[in-house]
C-alpha positions as CSV (number, residue, x, y, z in Angstrom):
1,M,0.0,0.1,-0.1
2,M,1.4,3.4,-1.0
3,G,2.3,5.4,2.1
4,P,1.0,8.7,2.9
5,R,2.6,11.9,1.3
6,Q,5.3,13.3,3.4
7,E,4.9,16.9,4.2
8,A,7.3,19.0,6.0
9,Q,5.6,20.6,9.3
10,A,7.5,22.4,11.9
11,A,7.7,21.2,15.1
12,L,7.3,22.9,18.5
13,F,10.2,21.1,20.4
14,Y,13.2,18.9,18.9
15,E,15.3,16.3,20.7
16,F,18.6,16.4,18.5
17,S,22.3,15.9,19.5
18,L,25.2,16.5,16.7
19,E,27.3,13.9,18.5
20,D,25.0,11.1,17.5
21,Y,25.0,12.3,13.6
22,V,28.8,12.5,13.1
23,P,30.0,9.1,12.2
24,H,33.0,7.8,14.7
25,N,35.3,7.3,11.5
26,H,34.7,10.9,10.1
27,L,37.9,12.9,9.2
28,V,36.6,15.7,11.6
29,R,36.8,13.3,14.6
30,S,40.2,12.3,13.8
31,I,41.4,15.8,13.4
32,D,39.8,17.0,16.7
33,R,41.8,14.5,18.6
34,F,44.7,16.4,18.1
35,V,43.7,19.9,18.0
36,D,44.5,22.0,21.1
37,L,43.4,25.6,20.9
38,T,43.4,26.5,24.7
39,S,46.2,29.0,24.5
40,V,44.2,31.2,21.6
41,R,42.3,32.9,24.0
42,A,44.8,33.9,26.6
43,R,47.1,35.0,23.5
44,L,44.3,37.5,22.0
45,A,43.1,38.8,25.4
46,D,45.1,42.3,25.5
47,F,44.0,42.7,21.8
48,Y,40.0,43.0,22.8
49,S,38.5,45.8,24.8
50,H,37.2,45.0,28.3
51,T,33.7,46.8,27.3
52,G,31.1,46.5,24.4
53,R,29.6,43.6,23.1
54,P,31.0,40.2,23.0
55,S,33.1,39.3,20.2
56,I,33.2,36.4,17.9
57,D,35.0,33.7,19.6
58,P,38.8,33.4,17.8
59,E,38.7,29.8,18.5
60,L,35.7,29.6,16.2
61,L,37.4,31.2,13.4
62,I,40.5,29.1,13.6
63,R,38.6,26.0,13.6
64,M,36.5,27.4,10.6
65,L,40.0,28.0,8.9
66,L,41.1,24.2,9.5
67,I,38.0,23.1,8.0
68,G,38.5,25.0,5.0
69,Y,42.3,24.2,4.5
70,C,41.5,20.2,5.2
71,F,38.5,20.0,3.2
72,G,40.0,22.0,0.1
73,I,37.3,25.2,0.8
74,R,39.5,28.2,-0.5
75,S,36.6,30.6,-0.4
76,E,35.8,32.0,2.7
77,R,32.4,33.0,1.6
78,R,31.7,29.3,0.7
79,L,33.3,28.2,3.7
80,C,30.7,30.1,6.0
81,E,27.9,28.3,3.6
82,E,29.5,24.9,4.2
83,V,29.7,25.4,8.2
84,H,26.5,26.5,8.1
85,L,25.1,23.5,6.2
86,N,27.2,20.5,7.1
87,L,26.6,18.7,10.6
88,A,30.1,17.5,11.1
89,Y,31.5,20.8,10.4
90,R,29.4,22.2,13.1
91,W,30.2,19.6,15.7
92,F,34.1,20.4,14.9
93,C,33.5,24.1,15.5
94,R,31.6,23.5,18.4
95,L,28.4,25.3,17.1
96,D,24.7,23.9,17.8
97,L,21.9,23.9,15.3
98,A,20.6,27.1,16.3
99,D,24.2,29.0,16.3
100,R,24.8,31.8,13.9
101,I,27.9,31.5,11.4
102,P,30.1,34.5,11.3
103,D,30.1,36.7,8.4
104,H,32.8,36.0,5.9
105,S,34.5,39.5,6.4
106,S,35.1,38.4,9.8
107,F,38.2,36.3,8.7
108,S,40.0,39.3,6.8
109,K,39.1,41.9,9.5
110,N,40.8,39.6,12.3
111,R,43.6,38.2,9.9
112,H,44.7,41.9,9.0
113,G,43.9,43.0,12.7
114,R,43.9,41.0,15.8
115,F,45.6,38.2,14.2
116,R,48.3,39.8,12.7
117,E,49.1,42.1,15.6
118,S,49.4,39.2,17.9
119,D,50.9,37.0,15.3
120,L,48.4,34.3,16.3
121,L,48.5,32.2,13.2
122,R,52.4,31.7,13.7
123,H,51.5,30.9,17.1
124,V,49.2,28.2,16.2
125,F,51.7,26.7,13.5
126,E,54.4,26.6,15.8
127,T,52.4,24.9,18.6
128,T,51.4,22.4,16.0
129,V,55.0,21.7,14.7
130,A,55.9,21.2,18.4
131,R,53.1,18.6,19.0
132,W,54.5,16.8,16.1
133,M,57.8,16.6,17.6
134,E,56.6,15.3,21.0
135,E,55.1,12.6,18.9
136,G,58.0,11.7,17.2
137,L,57.2,12.6,13.6
138,V,59.9,15.1,13.2
139,G,63.4,13.4,12.8
140,G,65.7,16.4,12.3
141,Q,68.3,14.7,10.4
142,G,67.2,16.0,6.9
143,F,65.2,18.9,5.6
144,A,64.0,19.7,2.0
145,V,62.9,23.3,0.9
146,D,61.1,24.8,-2.1
147,A,58.7,27.5,-3.2
148,S,55.3,27.7,-4.7
149,L,53.9,30.1,-6.6
150,I,50.7,31.9,-5.1
151,S,48.5,34.2,-7.7
152,A,48.0,37.8,-6.2
153,D,44.7,39.2,-6.4
154,V,45.6,41.8,-9.0
155,Q,45.2,42.3,-12.5
156,K,47.7,43.6,-15.1
157,Q,45.4,46.2,-16.3
158,N,45.9,47.7,-12.8
159,S,49.6,48.1,-12.8
160,S,52.3,50.0,-14.8
161,N,55.8,50.3,-15.4
162,P,57.8,50.9,-12.0
163,E,59.6,53.9,-13.5
164,D,55.8,55.5,-13.7
165,W,54.9,54.3,-10.2
166,A,56.7,57.0,-7.9
167,A,56.8,55.1,-4.5
168,R,58.5,58.3,-2.9
169,A,55.7,60.6,-3.8
170,I,53.2,58.1,-2.1
171,D,52.1,59.7,1.4
172,P,52.1,56.5,3.6
173,A,49.3,58.1,5.9
174,D,46.8,58.3,2.7
175,A,48.1,54.9,1.1
176,P,46.1,51.6,1.3
177,R,47.5,49.0,3.6
178,A,49.2,46.9,0.8
179,V,51.0,49.9,-0.2
180,R,52.1,50.7,3.4
181,E,53.4,47.2,4.0
182,Y,55.2,47.5,0.6
183,L,57.0,50.5,1.4
184,D,57.8,49.0,4.8
185,T,59.5,46.0,3.7
186,L,61.7,47.8,0.7
187,D,64.6,46.9,3.0
188,D,63.6,43.3,3.6
189,E,65.7,40.7,1.8
190,A,62.7,38.6,0.9
191,F,61.0,41.5,-0.7
192,G,62.2,44.9,-1.9
193,A,65.8,44.7,-1.2
194,A,65.7,40.8,-2.5
195,T,67.3,41.9,-6.1
196,T,68.2,45.2,-7.6
197,A,66.4,44.0,-11.0
198,K,63.5,46.0,-11.6
199,P,60.2,44.1,-12.6
200,K,58.6,44.8,-15.7
201,F,55.3,45.7,-14.1
202,T,54.3,46.8,-10.6
203,A,50.6,46.4,-9.3
204,Y,48.9,49.4,-7.7
205,A,46.9,47.6,-5.4
206,D,49.7,45.0,-4.3
207,P,52.9,46.3,-5.3
208,A,54.9,43.8,-3.2
209,S,53.6,41.0,-5.6
210,Q,56.0,40.2,-8.4
211,W,55.5,40.3,-12.0
212,T,56.6,36.7,-13.0
213,A,56.5,34.2,-15.7
214,A,58.1,31.2,-13.8
215,R,55.5,28.8,-14.9
216,K,56.7,28.9,-18.6
217,G,53.4,30.4,-19.6
218,P,51.6,33.7,-19.5
219,A,53.1,35.9,-16.8
220,F,51.0,37.1,-14.0
221,F,51.6,38.8,-10.6
222,A,52.3,36.3,-7.6
223,Y,53.9,35.5,-4.4
224,S,56.3,32.4,-3.5
225,D,55.0,30.4,-0.5
226,N,58.3,28.7,0.6
227,Y,58.2,25.3,2.8
228,L,60.8,23.8,5.0
229,I,60.1,20.2,5.3
230,D,61.6,17.4,7.6
231,T,61.9,14.4,5.2
232,D,60.9,11.7,7.6
233,H,57.3,12.1,7.8
234,G,56.8,15.3,5.2
235,I,56.2,17.6,8.0
236,I,56.1,21.2,7.3
237,M,58.8,22.7,9.8
238,D,58.4,26.4,8.8
239,V,56.7,28.5,6.1
240,D,57.6,32.1,4.9
241,A,56.3,34.1,1.9
242,S,58.8,36.1,-0.2
243,R,58.6,37.8,-3.7
244,S,58.9,35.1,-6.9
245,N,62.5,35.6,-7.4
246,K,65.5,33.3,-6.5
247,T,67.2,35.5,-4.3
248,A,64.0,36.2,-2.2
249,E,63.6,32.3,-2.0
250,V,67.0,31.8,-1.0
251,G,66.6,34.6,1.5
252,A,63.4,32.7,2.8
253,M,65.2,29.4,3.1
254,R,68.0,31.1,5.3
255,K,65.3,32.7,7.6
256,M,63.4,29.4,7.9
257,L,66.5,27.6,9.0
258,D,67.5,30.2,11.3
259,R,64.1,30.6,12.9
260,T,63.7,26.6,13.2
261,A,66.9,26.5,14.9
262,E,65.9,29.2,17.2
263,R,62.3,28.3,17.9
264,F,62.8,24.3,18.2
265,V,66.7,24.2,18.7
266,E,66.4,21.8,15.4
267,K,69.4,22.0,12.9
268,P,69.4,19.4,10.1
269,D,72.3,17.6,9.3
270,W,71.7,17.8,5.5
271,I,69.1,19.8,3.4
272,A,67.8,19.1,-0.2
273,A,66.8,21.7,-2.7
274,D,66.6,22.2,-6.6
275,T,69.1,24.3,-8.7
276,A,67.5,27.3,-7.6
277,Y,69.2,27.2,-4.4
278,G,72.6,26.4,-6.0
279,S,74.8,29.6,-6.0
280,S,78.0,29.4,-4.6
281,D,77.0,32.0,-1.9
282,T,74.4,29.5,-0.6
283,L,76.3,26.6,-0.8
284,V,79.2,28.2,1.3
285,W,76.7,29.7,3.6
286,L,75.1,26.2,4.2
287,A,78.3,24.1,4.2
288,L,80.6,26.8,6.0
289,K,78.6,28.8,8.2
290,R,75.7,26.5,9.1
291,R,77.2,23.2,9.0
292,I,74.6,21.9,7.0
293,L,75.5,19.3,4.2
294,P,73.9,20.8,1.0
295,F,72.3,18.1,-1.7
296,I,72.0,21.0,-4.3
297,P,72.8,20.9,-7.9
298,V,75.4,23.6,-8.8
299,F,73.9,26.8,-10.5
300,D,76.2,26.5,-13.3
301,K,76.7,29.7,-15.4
302,G,79.5,28.5,-17.0
303,E,77.9,28.5,-20.6
304,R,78.1,31.8,-22.2
305,T,75.7,33.2,-24.5
306,D,77.4,36.4,-25.4
307,G,79.6,34.9,-28.0
308,T,82.8,34.3,-25.8
309,F,84.1,30.7,-25.0
310,S,82.1,28.6,-22.3
311,R,83.6,26.4,-20.0
312,S,82.6,23.2,-22.0
313,D,84.8,24.8,-24.9
314,F,87.6,24.0,-22.9
315,T,89.4,20.5,-22.8
316,W,92.4,19.2,-20.8
317,D,95.6,18.4,-22.1
318,D,97.2,15.8,-20.2
319,E,100.7,15.5,-21.8
320,N,101.1,19.2,-21.5
321,D,98.9,19.6,-18.2
322,R,96.9,22.6,-19.3
323,Y,93.4,23.6,-20.8
324,I,93.4,23.9,-24.4
325,C,90.7,26.1,-26.1
326,P,89.1,25.6,-29.2
327,G,91.8,27.8,-31.1
328,G,94.4,25.2,-29.9
329,K,95.9,27.5,-27.4
């Protein structure tokens, strides 16, 4: 017999527990066992007023960001929608069915405000690394370093030649936040002072971003996200942002190695990297100054393109114990 047609009817009371609706093998339960954010509120206490309306719980924002990272939700607007709809996400974020989800703008406001002023995200990251070390997941003998390109949120149409963009004529008090930060980092070895080469274009909205064609395709504005990784279990030991050029990425590597040694008293025996890190200055710094064995291909500039002789043009004459050039001399 056909059953009655189901029609939604609002009930006056519900007996509902999120705990019963999140499967025991769900990924959020595995993550939640290792998430400890008890120090977040204490670290941010001095950055909140003692009067006024209660703010959004900073631990809630961090938990939502973890959901976005673990499940590949890059848009914060979409992240708020997913947490609103998904019961497992609500459970992980300590939200009940009736609790409201923060507006997506809360993330950017806190990221450029309290989170940056207190260096909270760095604190959460380093606390996590310390936990990995306690669990024995960090060997500490070998590290690897590399950089990934992160596209900047600017367009070529809103840029110009650096000679037409007079940074000295800008009043920092009236400039946008991104421009003020760029002016503050002109002497930073990972940004303005990384190289004397002038970029082809400079973006008005984000002048610290680099115009690059490193992907062998159409050029675009980008940053480099640099990673220092322990090779035993692929644990990220440190991360640092820089401009997208070799000099800046090498400077970020040095910064990450020194910071890891300072924060965790952890110095590797060896480090692996690609040719971009194989300059003589970098190899000398690693081997002699930091006593770290580099497994890095040498960045060879012996091949000339200006019409003069290259290194490969010379051969060794064993009989006369000397090099011979193509001319026979």
